[in-house]
RODREN-508305 format. One line per field, with one value per residue (C-alpha): chain; residue number from 0; residue in one letter; x, y, z. Coordinates in pm, whole numbers, plus 50000, padded with zeros to 5 digits. Example, Ala and Ser with C-alpha at 12.3 -4.5 7.8 and 13.67 -1.06 7.14 Angstrom:
2
chain	A  A .
resi	0  1 .
resn	a  s .
c1	51230  51367 .
c2	49550  49894 .
c3	50780  50714 .
END
This chain:
363
chain	A  A  A  A  A  A  A  A  A  A  A  A  A  A  A  A  A  A  A  A  A  A  A  A  A  A  A  A  A  A  A  A  A  A  A  A  A  A  A  A  A  A  A  A  A  A  A  A  A  A  A  A  A  A  A  A  A  A  A  A  A  A  A  A  A  A  A  A  A  A  A  A  A  A  A  A  A  A  A  A  A  A  A  A  A  A  A  A  A  A  A  A  A  A  A  A  A  A  A  A  A  A  A  A  A  A  A  A  A  A  A  A  A  A  A  A  A  A  A  A  A  A  A  A  A  A  A  A  A  A  A  A  A  A  A  A  A  A  A  A  A  A  A  A  A  A  A  A  A  A  A  A  A  A  A  A  A  A  A  A  A  A  A  A  A  A  A  A  A  A  A  A  A  A  A  A  A  A  A  A  A  A  A  A  A  A  A  A  A  A  A  A  A  A  A  A  A  A  A  A  A  A  A  A  A  A  A  A  A  A  A  A  A  A  A  A  A  A  A  A  A  A  A  A  A  A  A  A  A  A  A  A  A  A  A  A  A  A  A  A  A  A  A  A  A  A  A  A  A  A  A  A  A  A  A  A  A  A  A  A  A  A  A  A  A  A  A  A  A  A  A  A  A  A  A  A  A  A  A  A  A  A  A  A  A  A  A  A  A  A  A  A  A  A  A  A  A  A  A  A  A  A  A  A  A  A  A  A  A  A  A  A  A  A  A  A  A  A  A  A  A  A  A  A  A  A  A  A  A  A  A  A  A  A  A  A  A  A  A  A  A  A  A  A  A  A  A  A  A  A  A  A  A  A  A  A  A  A  A  A  A  A  A .
resi	0  1  2  3  4  5  6  7  8  9  10  11  12  13  14  15  16  17  18  19  20  21  22  23  24  25  26  27  28  29  30  31  32  33  34  35  36  37  38  39  40  41  42  43  44  45  46  47  48  49  50  51  52  53  54  55  56  57  58  59  60  61  62  63  64  65  66  67  68  69  70  71  72  73  74  75  76  77  78  79  80  81  82  83  84  85  86  87  88  89  90  91  92  93  94  95  96  97  98  99  100  101  102  103  104  105  106  107  108  109  110  111  112  113  114  115  116  117  118  119  120  121  122  123  124  125  126  127  128  129  130  131  132  133  134  135  136  137  138  139  140  141  142  143  144  145  146  147  148  149  150  151  152  153  154  155  156  157  158  159  160  161  162  163  164  165  166  167  168  169  170  171  172  173  174  175  176  177  178  179  180  181  182  183  184  185  186  187  188  189  190  191  192  193  194  195  196  197  198  199  200  201  202  203  204  205  206  207  208  209  210  211  212  213  214  215  216  217  218  219  220  221  222  223  224  225  226  227  228  229  230  231  232  233  234  235  236  237  238  239  240  241  242  243  244  245  246  247  248  249  250  251  252  253  254  255  256  257  258  259  260  261  262  263  264  265  266  267  268  269  270  271  272  273  274  275  276  277  278  279  280  281  282  283  284  285  286  287  288  289  290  291  292  293  294  295  296  297  298  299  300  301  302  303  304  305  306  307  308  309  310  311  312  313  314  315  316  317  318  319  320  321  322  323  324  325  326  327  328  329  330  331  332  333  334  335  336  337  338  339  340  341  342  343  344  345  346  347  348  349  350  351  352  353  354  355  356  357  358  359  360  361  362 .
resn	x  x  x  x  x  x  x  x  x  x  x  x  x  x  x  x  x  x  x  x  x  x  x  x  x  x  x  x  x  x  x  x  x  x  x  x  x  x  x  x  x  x  x  x  x  x  x  x  x  x  x  x  x  x  x  x  x  x  x  x  x  x  x  x  x  x  x  x  x  x  x  x  x  x  x  x  x  x  x  x  x  x  x  x  x  x  x  x  x  x  x  x  x  x  x  x  x  x  x  x  x  x  x  x  x  x  x  x  x  x  x  x  x  x  x  x  x  x  x  x  x  x  x  x  x  x  x  x  x  x  x  x  x  x  x  x  x  x  x  x  x  x  x  x  x  x  x  x  x  x  x  x  x  x  x  x  x  x  x  x  x  x  x  x  x  x  x  x  x  x  x  x  x  x  x  x  x  x  x  x  x  x  x  x  x  x  x  x  x  x  x  x  x  x  x  x  x  x  x  x  x  x  x  x  x  x  x  x  x  x  x  x  x  x  x  x  x  x  x  x  x  x  x  x  x  x  x  x  x  x  x  x  x  x  x  x  x  x  x  x  x  x  x  x  x  x  x  x  x  x  x  x  x  x  x  x  x  x  x  x  x  x  x  x  x  x  x  x  x  x  x  x  x  x  x  x  x  x  x  x  x  x  x  x  x  x  x  x  x  x  x  x  x  x  x  x  x  x  x  x  x  x  x  x  x  x  x  x  x  x  x  x  x  x  x  x  x  x  x  x  x  x  x  x  x  x  x  x  x  x  x  x  x  x  x  x  x  x  x  x  x  x  x  x  x  x  x  x  x  x  x  x  x  x  x  x  x  x  x  x  x  x  x .
c1	65004  64758  64403  64292  64571  64340  64482  64495  64403  64477  64807  64865  64774  64992  65340  65189  65171  65480  65706  65489  65560  65963  65992  65920  66143  66475  66359  66344  66730  66815  66709  66876  67201  67185  67081  67420  67610  67600  67551  67155  67056  67365  67312  66910  67039  67291  67108  66755  66472  66553  66370  66493  66705  66847  66952  67048  67292  67423  67453  67592  67341  67120  66760  66573  66665  66671  66286  66220  66429  66287  65951  66007  66183  65871  65616  65835  65778  66166  66143  65888  65731  65565  65402  65525  65344  65335  65350  65657  65773  66026  66218  66319  66517  66309  66603  66468  66548  66859  66936  66856  67003  67317  67466  67685  67761  67411  67316  67017  67177  67151  67133  67444  67189  67120  67507  67500  67208  67397  67657  67522  67251  67612  67721  67424  67484  67854  67673  67414  67689  67837  67518  67577  67913  67982  68288  68281  68241  68582  68465  68644  68420  68128  68334  68379  67971  67933  68255  68144  67798  67971  68205  67896  67620  67899  67990  67802  67779  68163  68210  67958  67902  68230  68485  68114  67860  68063  68386  68220  68097  68504  68588  68940  69036  68851  69105  69402  69361  69222  69592  69880  70121  70169  69841  69836  69452  69420  69138  69126  68881  68905  68747  68781  68850  68613  68585  69037  69010  68709  68953  69232  68988  68930  69255  69539  69797  69725  69864  69607  69699  69389  69422  69226  69273  69105  69318  69095  68940  69279  69400  69065  69132  69443  69352  69073  69363  69572  69234  69204  69506  69583  69804  70094  69891  69778  69892  69671  69819  69753  69721  69566  69503  69730  70006  69870  70109  70431  70313  70144  70130  69800  69583  69243  69193  68832  68697  68384  68088  68362  68376  68135  68294  68606  68713  68924  68778  68893  69265  69184  69083  69416  69635  69421  69451  69810  69898  69713  69953  69875  69515  69463  69064  68960  68603  68375  68085  67897  67489  67211  67065  66855  66974  66869  66696  66331  66097  65957  66177  66152  66313  66675  66697  66547  66804  67118  67005  66944  67290  67447  67238  67365  67681  67867  67839  67974  68303  68317  68322  68636  68901  68914  68875  68616  68383  68139  67940  67745  67608  67375  67645  67482  67609  67660  67866  68073  68172  68277  68491  68657  68650  68854  69091  69182  69016  68940  68652  68396  68119  67778  67807  67538  67495  67180  67142  66927  67144  67494  67570  67894  68126  68466  68693  68936  69261 .
c2	05250  05490  05391  05707  05845  05955  05800  06014  05701  05930  06025  05677  05627  05855  05730  05374  05492  05673  05428  05137  05435  05435  05092  05108  05388  05175  04848  05070  05213  04879  04761  05130  04995  04601  04821  05071  04815  04491  04783  04720  04999  05108  04799  04912  05239  05109  04833  04838  04796  04448  04111  03937  03686  03952  04137  03868  03805  04159  04230  03882  03812  03463  03519  03432  03755  03979  03886  03908  04290  04404  04336  04524  04823  04844  04789  05100  05328  05315  05173  05145  04762  04678  04378  04147  03864  03551  03719  03844  04166  04404  04665  04985  05327  05612  05901  06106  05865  05739  06109  06002  05604  05637  05991  06023  06384  06523  06725  06522  06242  06059  05701  05708  05739  05347  05272  05507  05318  04981  05094  05148  04909  04716  04852  04864  04606  04754  05085  04958  04856  05176  05319  05087  05155  05504  05423  05463  05318  05347  05544  05274  05001  05158  05003  05050  05092  05363  05540  05542  05663  05936  06067  06021  06201  06516  06436  06665  06981  06939  06924  07205  07396  07444  07625  07817  07938  07850  08030  08302  08416  08434  08703  08804  08439  08318  08600  08510  08168  08235  08483  08404  08179  07922  07951  07710  07523  07254  07033  06897  06596  06564  06190  06038  06384  06515  06815  06819  06703  07003  07296  07112  07116  07487  07679  07511  07730  07558  07302  07085  06926  06679  06534  06285  06027  05779  05496  05403  05726  05854  05544  05638  05960  05892  05679  05924  06210  05964  05851  06227  06292  06574  06360  06616  06861  06676  06563  06309  06257  05974  06325  06510  06842  06987  06875  07124  07431  07196  07133  07549  07799  07817  08053  07855  07635  07416  07189  07067  06849  06741  07000  06862  06532  06613  06542  06847  07106  07433  07275  07193  07556  07698  07476  07621  07928  07850  07760  07998  08323  08663  08759  08406  08249  07922  07811  07593  07444  07229  07114  07347  07342  07525  07831  07674  07320  07300  06961  06886  06948  07046  06730  06866  06859  06487  06392  06514  06388  06072  06040  06198  05908  05616  05759  06089  06049  05697  05784  06087  05894  05679  05991  06108  06402  06502  06772  06514  06805  06512  06567  06891  07152  07532  07871  07981  07682  07755  08128  07955  07736  08001  08263  07998  07930  08270  08399  08760  08718  08445  08525  08342  08346  08424  08101  07924  07587  07333  07107  07389  07697  07844  08043  08237  08249  08509  08688 .
c3	33165  33394  33374  33311  32995  32699  32351  32038  31832  31534  31618  31723  31363  31189  31301  31236  30889  30878  30950  30693  30451  30582  30591  30243  30176  30333  30150  29819  29851  29985  29597  29488  29647  29472  29106  29094  29258  29030  28701  28611  28592  28361  28115  28134  28041  27766  27580  27726  27720  27834  27941  28291  28092  27886  28184  28334  28051  28012  28308  28492  28761  28810  28617  28886  29066  28762  28743  29064  29120  28772  28920  29255  29049  28862  29105  29294  28935  28908  28574  28280  28147  27804  27858  27514  27367  27563  27887  27874  27985  27874  28125  28068  28239  28142  28085  28373  28629  28480  28603  28928  28904  28667  28633  28867  28752  28677  28990  29026  29083  29438  29418  29649  29911  29855  29946  30244  30419  30306  30461  30798  30815  30798  31122  31348  31608  31650  31662  31948  32164  32089  32270  32537  32598  32534  32319  31864  31613  31348  30988  30839  30985  30784  30457  30133  30040  30280  30181  29792  29957  30153  29808  29532  29665  29673  29367  29195  29380  29409  29017  28991  29232  29448  29152  29001  29277  29609  29492  29325  29707  29726  29475  29607  29677  29309  29137  29299  29222  28820  28797  29038  28897  29100  29377  29669  29787  30101  30075  30442  30461  30048  30116  29727  29611  29360  29504  29472  29074  29045  29179  28966  28695  28705  28833  28589  28775  29074  29282  29526  29834  29945  30332  30493  30758  30613  30389  30216  30117  30018  29789  29594  29570  29412  29157  29059  29067  28847  28612  28533  28410  28713  28950  28805  28944  29300  29608  29809  30139  30406  30708  31013  30972  31217  31021  30761  30878  30746  30416  30296  30281  30115  29917  30032  30216  30266  30435  30318  30543  30725  31048  31206  31245  31414  31777  31781  31490  31719  31738  31336  31269  31428  31224  30891  31022  31064  30626  30507  30289  30425  30185  30236  30362  30445  30311  30561  30395  30634  30753  30674  31017  31211  31396  31734  31809  31735  31762  31471  31289  30908  30672  30662  31075  31058  30765  30952  31319  31104  31022  31304  31531  31320  31208  31229  31639  31687  31447  31628  31935  31898  31960  32297  32379  32139  32108  32011  31742  31553  31215  31411  31383  31397  31308  31600  31732  31414  31497  31813  31665  31415  31704  31914  31682  31663  31340  31305  31129  31043  30746  30685  30308  30055  29856  29864  29915  30041  30270  30304  30500  30378  30635  30548  30762  30776  30921 .
END
């Protein structure tokens, strides 16, 4: 360090404090993972308030772990605690927090962040190796935890907003799906199928094809369709998007928070265009990042770059050649891809959302 360098101690302190708070946040997300994975929140929601012994018995975990986890959750203000006689404590999950931690279709449900962080934590050594070699980390390496987290963090929006506000921004397409005798929809990168299910429920005349390259996600989506009693109108294909023209034509093709993950996005969009019926459209939802690089960034920009450096970019560098977009896909990039794929129009839709920007592709 140069001897004449002037150090701003307050700036140093701010970053120290921020990383300290981030450490607390990361550890608390791991505790949320444990609570969700072991069913502890669900038991508390259904049976609470409970003592540590009662939670241990109901959830099938060791009593000592139950006590430590409950105390940590109360200290973090996730749970409420009541002191009983003889030093006994009863812990409860307030209904306001049950929305966040238990109810999977609630718009406030963000417990899956714990699974997402746990999935990344399990492969950080592989990510570091990829940084050194320039290679990638397969999506499957992130495991069930990440797959569950990714599917369920978007589940509320896909369940409620997709067939509501989002498709209202494509009124002609929505009307076709309602009124046509047998409309067809393709859900590219369907993951665990929550968006596929929502479309099939909202449009009873429609047949919906979900496509995904991840075999485990396809298995999950098929099981979810069967459990919902919709497997007669939903077909989940373990297939690349370039197969879409073979399985079409479609009145609507959607790709939700997945365009940025594709190694060859222009080729994929070209296949979607070729798979459309006359008058059909493609709906793209992807990250609502800033129009241009700006540092420091706002919380959404920080979040998207965080996913990018630990997950999105490593998974995209497995396949070669690759666009290597990362998670931070800006509006101009989507427009460029759409134009290169042959679309006559790429319109940013007037849908307000904190995390997603929406595009309609035609022609």
